[in-house]
C-alpha positions as CSV (number, residue, x, y, z in Angstrom):
1,M,0.0,0.0,0.0
2,N,1.6,3.3,-1.1
3,F,0.3,6.0,1.1
4,R,2.1,8.8,-0.8
5,V,0.2,8.2,-4.0
6,T,-3.1,7.7,-2.0
7,F,-3.0,11.0,-0.2
8,Y,-1.6,12.8,-3.2
9,S,-4.6,11.6,-5.2
10,L,-7.0,12.6,-2.3
11,G,-5.4,16.0,-2.3
12,S,-6.2,16.3,-6.1
13,L,-9.8,15.4,-5.4
14,L,-10.1,18.1,-2.8
15,V,-8.7,20.7,-5.1
16,L,-11.3,19.7,-7.7
17,L,-14.1,19.6,-5.0
18,G,-13.2,23.0,-3.7
19,G,-13.3,24.5,-7.1
20,L,-16.8,23.1,-7.7
21,M,-17.9,24.2,-4.2
22,A,-16.9,27.8,-5.1
23,T,-19.7,27.8,-7.8
24,A,-22.2,27.9,-5.0
25,A,-21.2,31.6,-4.6
26,I,-23.1,32.3,-7.9
27,P,-26.6,31.7,-6.6
28,S,-25.6,33.4,-3.3
29,L,-24.8,36.6,-5.2
30,W,-27.8,36.3,-7.5
31,F,-30.3,35.8,-4.7
32,M,-28.4,37.9,-2.2
33,D,-28.9,35.2,0.5
34,G,-26.0,36.4,2.6
35,T,-23.9,33.2,2.3
36,F,-21.3,34.4,-0.1
37,W,-18.4,34.5,2.4
38,P,-19.3,31.2,4.2
39,V,-19.5,29.2,1.0
40,T,-16.4,30.8,-0.5
41,G,-14.6,30.3,2.8
42,A,-15.6,26.6,2.8
43,A,-14.3,26.3,-0.8
44,A,-11.0,28.0,0.1
45,V,-10.4,25.7,3.0
46,T,-11.1,22.6,0.8
47,V,-8.7,23.8,-1.9
48,A,-6.0,24.8,0.6
49,V,-6.1,21.4,2.3
50,G,-6.0,19.7,-1.1
51,I,-3.0,21.8,-2.2
52,L,-1.1,21.2,1.0
53,S,-1.7,17.4,0.7
54,R,-0.5,17.4,-2.9
55,R,2.7,19.4,-2.0
56,F,3.5,17.3,1.0
57,W,3.0,13.9,-0.7
58,G,3.8,14.8,-4.3
59,P,4.9,14.8,-7.0
60,V,3.9,11.2,-7.8
61,Q,4.8,9.4,-11.0
62,K,3.4,6.0,-10.2
63,E,0.6,4.0,-11.7
64,L,-2.1,3.1,-9.1
65,S,-2.3,-0.5,-7.9
66,Y,-5.6,-2.2,-7.1
67,R,-5.0,-1.5,-3.4
68,E,-4.5,2.2,-3.9
69,G,-7.5,2.3,-6.2
70,F,-9.8,0.7,-3.6
71,A,-8.4,3.0,-0.9
72,I,-8.9,6.2,-2.9
73,A,-12.4,5.1,-4.0
74,S,-13.5,4.5,-0.4
75,L,-11.6,7.3,1.4
76,G,-12.6,9.7,-1.4
77,W,-16.3,9.5,-0.5
78,I,-15.5,9.8,3.2
79,V,-13.2,12.8,2.7
80,A,-15.6,14.4,0.2
81,G,-18.4,14.0,2.7
82,L,-16.3,15.7,5.4
83,F,-15.4,18.8,3.4
84,G,-18.8,18.8,1.7
85,A,-20.3,19.5,5.1
86,L,-18.4,22.8,5.5
87,P,-20.9,24.9,3.5
88,Y,-23.7,23.7,5.8
89,L,-21.7,24.5,8.9
90,F,-20.1,27.8,7.8
91,S,-23.5,29.2,6.6
92,G,-25.3,28.1,9.8
93,N,-28.0,26.2,7.8
94,I,-27.0,23.1,9.8
95,T,-25.3,23.5,13.2
96,S,-24.6,19.9,14.2
97,V,-21.4,18.3,12.8
98,I,-23.1,14.9,12.7
99,D,-26.1,16.2,10.9
100,A,-24.0,18.2,8.4
101,Y,-21.9,15.1,7.6
102,F,-25.0,13.0,7.3
103,E,-26.5,15.5,4.8
104,S,-23.3,15.8,2.9
105,V,-22.7,12.0,2.5
106,S,-26.4,11.6,1.6
107,G,-25.7,14.0,-1.2
108,F,-22.5,12.5,-2.6
109,T,-23.9,9.0,-2.4
110,T,-27.1,10.1,-4.1
111,T,-29.1,8.7,-1.2
112,G,-31.4,11.7,-0.6
113,S,-32.2,11.0,3.0
114,T,-32.2,14.3,5.0
115,I,-32.2,15.6,8.5
116,L,-33.7,18.9,7.4
117,T,-37.2,19.6,8.7
118,N,-37.9,22.7,6.5
119,I,-36.0,22.5,3.1
120,E,-37.6,25.7,1.8
121,A,-36.0,27.7,4.7
122,L,-32.5,27.0,3.3
123,D,-30.5,29.6,1.5
124,E,-30.4,29.3,-2.2
125,S,-26.6,28.6,-2.3
126,I,-27.1,25.7,0.1
127,L,-30.0,24.3,-2.0
128,Y,-27.7,24.5,-5.0
129,W,-24.8,22.8,-3.2
130,R,-27.1,20.0,-2.0
131,S,-28.1,19.4,-5.6
132,L,-24.6,19.7,-7.0
133,T,-23.3,17.1,-4.5
134,Q,-25.8,14.6,-5.8
135,W,-25.0,15.4,-9.5
136,L,-21.3,14.8,-8.8
137,G,-22.0,11.6,-6.9
138,G,-24.3,10.4,-9.6
139,M,-21.7,9.4,-12.1
140,G,-19.0,9.4,-9.4
141,I,-16.7,12.2,-8.3
142,I,-14.0,9.5,-8.5
143,V,-14.8,8.8,-12.2
144,L,-14.7,12.5,-12.8
145,A,-11.2,12.7,-11.4
146,V,-10.2,9.7,-13.6
147,A,-10.4,12.0,-16.6
148,I,-7.9,14.5,-15.1
149,L,-5.7,12.4,-12.9
150,P,-3.5,11.3,-15.8
151,L,-2.7,15.0,-16.3
152,L,-1.5,15.1,-12.7
153,G,0.8,12.1,-13.2
154,V,-1.5,9.5,-11.7
155,G,-3.2,6.7,-13.6
156,G,-6.9,5.9,-13.4
157,M,-7.7,2.4,-14.5
158,Q,-7.8,1.0,-11.0
159,L,-10.0,3.8,-9.8
160,F,-12.6,3.1,-12.5
161,R,-12.6,-0.6,-11.6
162,A,-13.1,0.2,-7.9
163,E,-15.8,2.9,-8.5
164,V,-17.9,0.8,-10.9
165,P,-17.8,-2.8,-9.6
166,S,-20.4,-4.1,-12.0
167,P,-20.4,-7.8,-13.0
168,V,-20.7,-6.8,-16.7
169,K,-18.9,-3.7,-18.0
170,D,-19.0,-2.1,-21.4
171,R,-15.6,-0.8,-22.2
172,L,-16.5,1.9,-24.6
173,L,-13.0,3.2,-25.4
174,P,-9.5,1.6,-25.0
175,R,-8.3,4.3,-22.6
176,I,-10.1,4.6,-19.3
177,Q,-9.8,8.4,-19.1
178,D,-11.5,8.6,-22.5
179,T,-14.3,6.3,-21.2
180,A,-14.8,8.5,-18.2
181,K,-14.9,11.7,-20.3
182,L,-17.4,10.0,-22.7
183,L,-19.7,9.0,-19.9
184,W,-19.6,12.5,-18.5
185,V,-20.4,14.0,-21.8
186,V,-23.5,11.8,-22.1
187,Y,-24.4,12.6,-18.5
188,L,-24.1,16.3,-19.0
189,G,-26.0,16.3,-22.2
190,I,-29.0,14.5,-20.7
191,T,-28.9,16.8,-17.7
192,M,-29.0,19.8,-19.9
193,A,-32.0,18.3,-21.8
194,A,-33.8,17.8,-18.4
195,M,-33.2,21.4,-17.4
196,V,-34.6,22.7,-20.7
197,M,-37.7,20.5,-20.5
198,L,-38.4,21.4,-16.9
199,V,-38.2,25.2,-17.7
200,L,-40.5,24.7,-20.6
201,A,-43.0,23.0,-18.2
202,D,-43.1,26.2,-16.1
203,M,-40.7,25.2,-13.4
204,P,-38.6,28.2,-12.2
205,V,-35.1,28.2,-13.7
206,F,-33.3,27.8,-10.3
207,D,-35.5,24.8,-9.4
208,A,-35.1,23.3,-12.9
209,I,-31.3,23.4,-12.4
210,C,-31.4,21.8,-9.0
211,H,-33.9,19.1,-10.0
212,A,-32.1,18.3,-13.2
213,F,-29.0,17.7,-11.1
214,T,-30.7,15.4,-8.6
215,C,-32.9,13.7,-11.1
216,M,-30.1,12.5,-13.4
217,A,-28.1,11.5,-10.3
218,T,-31.1,9.5,-9.0
219,G,-30.5,11.4,-5.8
220,G,-33.9,12.8,-4.8
221,F,-33.0,16.1,-3.1
222,S,-35.6,18.7,-3.9
223,T,-35.9,22.5,-3.3
224,K,-39.5,22.0,-2.0
225,N,-40.8,20.3,1.2
226,A,-43.4,18.5,-0.9
227,S,-40.7,17.3,-3.4
228,I,-42.1,16.9,-6.9
229,G,-45.6,17.0,-5.6
230,A,-45.2,20.8,-5.4
231,Y,-45.2,21.0,-9.2
232,N,-47.7,20.4,-12.0
233,A,-48.5,17.1,-13.7
234,T,-46.4,18.0,-16.8
235,V,-43.3,18.4,-14.6
236,Q,-44.0,15.1,-12.9
237,W,-44.2,13.3,-16.3
238,I,-40.9,14.9,-17.4
239,I,-39.3,13.8,-14.1
240,I,-40.6,10.2,-14.7
241,V,-38.9,10.1,-18.1
242,F,-35.6,11.4,-16.9
243,M,-35.6,9.2,-13.8
244,F,-36.2,6.2,-16.1
245,L,-33.3,7.3,-18.4
246,A,-31.0,7.8,-15.3
247,G,-31.7,4.2,-14.2
248,V,-30.5,2.8,-17.6
249,N,-26.9,1.7,-18.3
250,F,-25.3,4.9,-19.7
251,S,-23.4,2.9,-22.3
252,L,-26.7,2.1,-23.9
253,H,-27.5,5.8,-24.1
254,Y,-24.2,6.3,-25.9
255,M,-25.1,3.6,-28.4
256,A,-28.5,5.1,-28.9
257,L,-27.0,8.6,-29.6
258,R,-25.0,6.9,-32.3
259,G,-28.2,5.6,-33.9
260,R,-28.2,2.1,-32.3
261,L,-31.6,2.3,-30.6
262,I,-32.1,-1.5,-31.0
263,R,-29.3,-2.0,-28.5
264,Y,-31.8,-1.1,-25.7
265,F,-34.1,-4.0,-26.5
266,K,-31.3,-6.5,-27.2
267,N,-30.0,-6.0,-23.7
268,D,-31.4,-8.5,-21.1
269,E,-31.0,-6.1,-18.2
270,F,-32.9,-3.3,-19.9
271,N,-35.8,-5.6,-20.7
272,F,-35.9,-6.9,-17.1
273,Y,-35.7,-3.2,-15.9
274,L,-38.6,-2.3,-18.1
275,F,-40.6,-5.4,-17.1
276,L,-40.2,-4.6,-13.4
277,I,-41.5,-1.0,-13.9
278,V,-44.6,-2.1,-16.0
279,A,-45.4,-5.0,-13.7
280,A,-44.9,-3.1,-10.4
281,T,-47.0,-0.2,-11.7
282,G,-49.8,-2.6,-12.6
283,F,-49.8,-4.2,-9.2
284,V,-49.8,-0.8,-7.4
285,L,-52.8,0.4,-9.5
286,L,-54.6,-2.9,-8.9
287,F,-54.1,-2.9,-5.1
288,N,-55.0,0.8,-4.8
289,T,-58.2,0.2,-6.8
290,L,-59.2,-2.8,-4.9
291,L,-58.1,-1.9,-1.3
292,L,-58.3,1.9,-1.0
293,P,-61.6,3.7,-0.2
294,G,-62.7,6.0,-3.0
295,D,-61.9,9.2,-1.0
296,Q,-58.3,8.0,-0.4
297,K,-57.4,7.2,-4.0
298,P,-54.5,9.4,-5.2
299,G,-55.8,12.1,-7.6
300,A,-59.3,13.0,-8.8
301,L,-58.9,11.6,-12.3
302,P,-57.9,8.0,-13.5
303,G,-54.8,9.5,-15.1
304,D,-53.7,10.9,-11.8
305,S,-53.7,7.4,-10.2
306,I,-51.6,6.1,-13.1
307,R,-49.2,9.0,-12.8
308,H,-48.7,8.7,-9.1
309,A,-48.3,4.9,-9.2
310,L,-45.8,5.1,-12.1
311,F,-43.9,8.0,-10.5
312,Q,-43.4,6.2,-7.2
313,V,-42.4,2.9,-8.9
314,V,-39.8,4.6,-11.1
315,A,-38.6,6.8,-8.2
316,T,-38.1,3.7,-6.0
317,L,-36.6,1.3,-8.5
318,T,-34.1,3.9,-9.8
319,T,-33.4,4.8,-6.1
320,T,-34.2,8.4,-6.8
321,G,-36.6,8.8,-3.9
322,Y,-38.7,11.7,-5.1
323,G,-42.3,11.8,-4.1
324,T,-45.6,13.1,-5.4
325,Y,-47.8,11.3,-2.9
326,D,-47.5,9.9,0.6
327,F,-47.2,6.1,-0.3
328,E,-47.7,5.3,3.4
329,L,-51.4,5.9,2.7
330,W,-51.4,3.1,0.2
331,P,-52.2,-0.5,1.2
332,Y,-49.5,-2.5,3.0
333,M,-49.1,-4.7,0.0
334,N,-47.9,-1.7,-2.1
335,Q,-45.6,-0.6,0.6
336,V,-44.0,-4.0,0.8
337,L,-43.7,-4.0,-3.0
338,L,-41.9,-0.7,-2.9
339,L,-39.5,-2.1,-0.3
340,I,-38.7,-5.0,-2.6
341,L,-38.0,-2.6,-5.4
342,M,-35.6,-0.7,-3.1
343,F,-33.5,-3.9,-2.9
344,V,-33.4,-4.3,-6.6
345,G,-32.3,-0.8,-7.7
346,G,-31.3,0.5,-11.1
347,S,-29.3,-1.0,-13.9
348,S,-25.5,-1.6,-13.8
349,G,-23.7,1.4,-15.3
350,S,-26.5,3.7,-14.3
351,T,-26.5,6.4,-11.6
352,G,-29.0,4.3,-9.6
353,G,-28.1,2.4,-6.4
354,G,-29.4,-0.9,-5.0
355,F,-28.3,-4.4,-5.8
356,K,-28.7,-3.7,-9.5
357,C,-31.2,-5.3,-12.0
358,V,-28.5,-7.4,-13.7
359,R,-27.5,-9.1,-10.5
360,V,-31.1,-9.9,-9.5
361,L,-31.7,-11.2,-13.1
362,L,-28.6,-13.4,-13.0
363,I,-29.6,-14.9,-9.6
364,F,-33.0,-15.8,-11.0
365,K,-31.3,-17.4,-14.0
366,H,-28.8,-19.2,-11.8
367,A,-31.7,-20.6,-9.6
368,Y,-33.5,-21.8,-12.7
369,V,-30.4,-23.6,-14.0
370,Q,-30.0,-25.3,-10.6
371,V,-33.6,-26.5,-10.6
372,F,-33.3,-27.6,-14.3
373,R,-30.2,-29.7,-13.4
374,L,-32.1,-31.5,-10.6
375,V,-34.5,-32.8,-13.3
376,H,-31.9,-33.3,-16.0
377,P,-28.7,-34.1,-14.1
378,K,-26.7,-34.9,-17.3
379,A,-27.8,-31.9,-19.2
380,V,-25.3,-29.1,-20.0
381,K,-27.0,-25.8,-19.3
382,H,-25.3,-22.4,-18.5
383,V,-26.4,-19.1,-17.2
384,K,-26.5,-16.6,-20.1
385,L,-26.7,-12.9,-20.4
386,N,-27.2,-11.2,-23.8
387,Q,-26.7,-14.6,-25.5
388,K,-23.3,-15.0,-23.8
389,I,-22.3,-17.5,-21.1
390,V,-21.7,-15.9,-17.7
391,Q,-18.5,-17.2,-16.2
392,E,-18.7,-19.2,-13.0
393,E,-16.5,-16.7,-11.1
394,V,-18.9,-13.9,-12.0
395,M,-21.8,-15.9,-10.4
396,Q,-19.7,-16.7,-7.3
397,S,-19.0,-13.0,-6.9
398,I,-22.6,-12.0,-7.2
399,L,-23.7,-14.7,-4.7
400,G,-21.0,-13.6,-2.4
401,L,-22.1,-10.0,-2.6
402,F,-25.7,-11.0,-2.0
403,A,-24.7,-12.9,1.2
404,L,-22.6,-10.0,2.4
405,Y,-25.5,-7.7,1.6
406,V,-27.8,-9.7,3.8
407,V,-25.3,-9.8,6.7
408,V,-24.7,-6.0,6.6
409,F,-28.4,-5.3,6.4
410,C,-29.1,-7.6,9.4
411,V,-26.3,-6.2,11.6
412,A,-27.2,-2.6,10.8
413,T,-30.9,-3.2,11.5
414,L,-30.1,-4.8,14.8
415,I,-28.0,-1.8,15.8
416,M,-30.9,0.6,14.8
417,T,-33.4,-1.4,16.9
418,G,-30.9,-1.4,19.7
419,L,-31.2,2.4,19.6
420,K,-34.9,2.0,20.5
421,M,-36.2,2.6,17.0
422,D,-39.4,0.6,16.1
423,M,-38.9,-2.3,13.8
424,V,-40.4,-0.7,10.7
425,S,-38.4,2.5,11.1
426,A,-35.2,0.6,11.8
427,T,-35.6,-1.8,8.9
428,S,-36.7,0.7,6.3
429,S,-34.0,3.3,7.4
430,V,-31.3,0.7,6.7
431,I,-32.9,-0.4,3.5
432,T,-33.2,3.1,2.2
433,C,-29.6,4.1,3.2
434,L,-27.9,0.9,2.1
435,N,-29.6,1.1,-1.3
436,N,-29.3,4.9,-1.6
437,I,-33.0,5.5,-1.9
438,G,-33.9,8.4,0.5
439,P,-37.3,8.0,2.2
440,G,-38.3,4.9,4.2
441,L,-41.4,4.1,6.3
442,A,-42.8,5.1,9.7
443,M,-40.5,7.8,11.4
444,V,-38.4,8.1,8.2
445,G,-41.3,8.0,5.8
446,P,-41.8,10.0,2.6
447,T,-43.3,13.0,4.5
448,K,-40.8,12.8,7.4
449,H,-37.0,13.1,8.0
450,F,-34.0,11.6,9.7
451,A,-33.6,14.4,12.3
452,D,-35.0,12.3,15.1
453,V,-32.7,9.4,14.5
454,P,-30.1,9.2,17.4
455,G,-26.6,10.4,16.6
456,I,-25.0,7.0,16.6
457,G,-27.8,5.8,14.3
458,K,-27.0,8.6,11.9
459,M,-23.4,7.5,11.8
460,V,-24.4,3.9,11.2
461,L,-26.7,4.9,8.4
462,T,-24.0,7.2,6.9
463,F,-21.6,4.2,6.8
464,C,-24.4,2.2,5.1
465,M,-24.8,4.9,2.5
466,V,-21.1,4.8,1.6
467,M,-21.0,1.0,1.5
468,G,-24.1,0.9,-0.6
469,R,-22.7,3.5,-3.1
470,L,-19.5,1.5,-3.5
471,E,-21.3,-1.9,-3.3
472,L,-19.8,-3.2,-0.1
473,F,-16.6,-5.0,-1.3
474,T,-14.8,-1.7,-2.1
475,V,-15.3,-0.5,1.5
476,L,-15.1,-3.7,3.5
477,V,-11.8,-4.7,1.9
478,L,-10.2,-1.9,3.9
479,F,-10.9,-3.8,7.1
480,L,-8.6,-6.7,6.1
481,P,-5.2,-6.4,7.9
482,S,-3.5,-7.9,4.8
483,F,-4.8,-5.0,2.7
484,W,-2.5,-2.6,4.4
485,R,0.6,-4.7,4.3
486,R,3.2,-4.1,1.7
């Protein structure tokens, strides 16, 4: 483990983060919210610490090893969360260090859980910074740095592997920094399209910028207490479309922009993702129609019920976490269905969190093959994805991750119940943070917040956010003593 290259790289990330943090001064000046000096001071401190770290540990002319890649990917999120909390603290919008760190990590990990009780009381610069942290975290602040680290004398291949631990990767270009740049161009282009569409739908420009950031990041932070429910039906339909796009593998978007639209429907994961949305929306509508009294059905028109059901399904599956309706008013069957979707998450190579559709699909296929072999023990049958045989080591990795996922979920839930949270609140709080969703149920439901969670519980949930964002292995490998030995 080379600490010099690790801390030099973290210093470079802080310089980049501080520069982006300084852009929060623009809305501060525009709206005259009085936070210009606090946010610029936070940016200055971040840049200064980054420069000092680079000067003390650099210059570095060494390619990253896998160990350093894992360390930077994990520590990068922790460090970004620490310094990302400074604008909240310096501006006085959040006074507790634990709360500010929780909010910051929730932003960078695109979780969307919040300790804030009145979002509309925040200064505009802080609303912008909250949204920007999610936009950066959406594609990954580490992947963003991959595109520029080679210019600083540090390679990036290992960072990309650690940041995007998907079982099936599409290597779009031979050089990893070109791949990162390409993904960011697609990401930026779709974000700009979302901004324009939202403005055309009569959303205020500032709100459109913030929501385009958090929508494409599948983050869920909003500028309104009522989330997307504060806007008209046209805005809600636009958000549904862009949440859906954000939950799709971005390499497929790249292929579509090159005229290969058919690649969407030739992709098994995309078809499974689409099936889940259609099926889950159908079940939500059915259960609401059969089990809800007429005066409790969401919306006055049939189209309103469809919109609210589809919106909540897409927001949950893509792990965005927006809301237009309090789904705790729905039948318990629909609430359980949404909890199941929280575990599944978006597609691999998307900005969504969760276990990922491709892994769930492969587990189902693996189970089918095992049952088939019981009936036909001499038959040769393999798990396939996109007409290609999935290697056994890939399946072992997925099953190992699933087992670890269950263990982390159970341990974290036990801790939360030990802090005297009720079972539903404890369980859903862990689910929503581990899968980077945002709202849960009961005391952390869609119309509530995490402010009442005990301080220790907030730190446990913060750790769950980071582990969920980096998909467990990248973080937990740091706890192996052999990892730190040379």
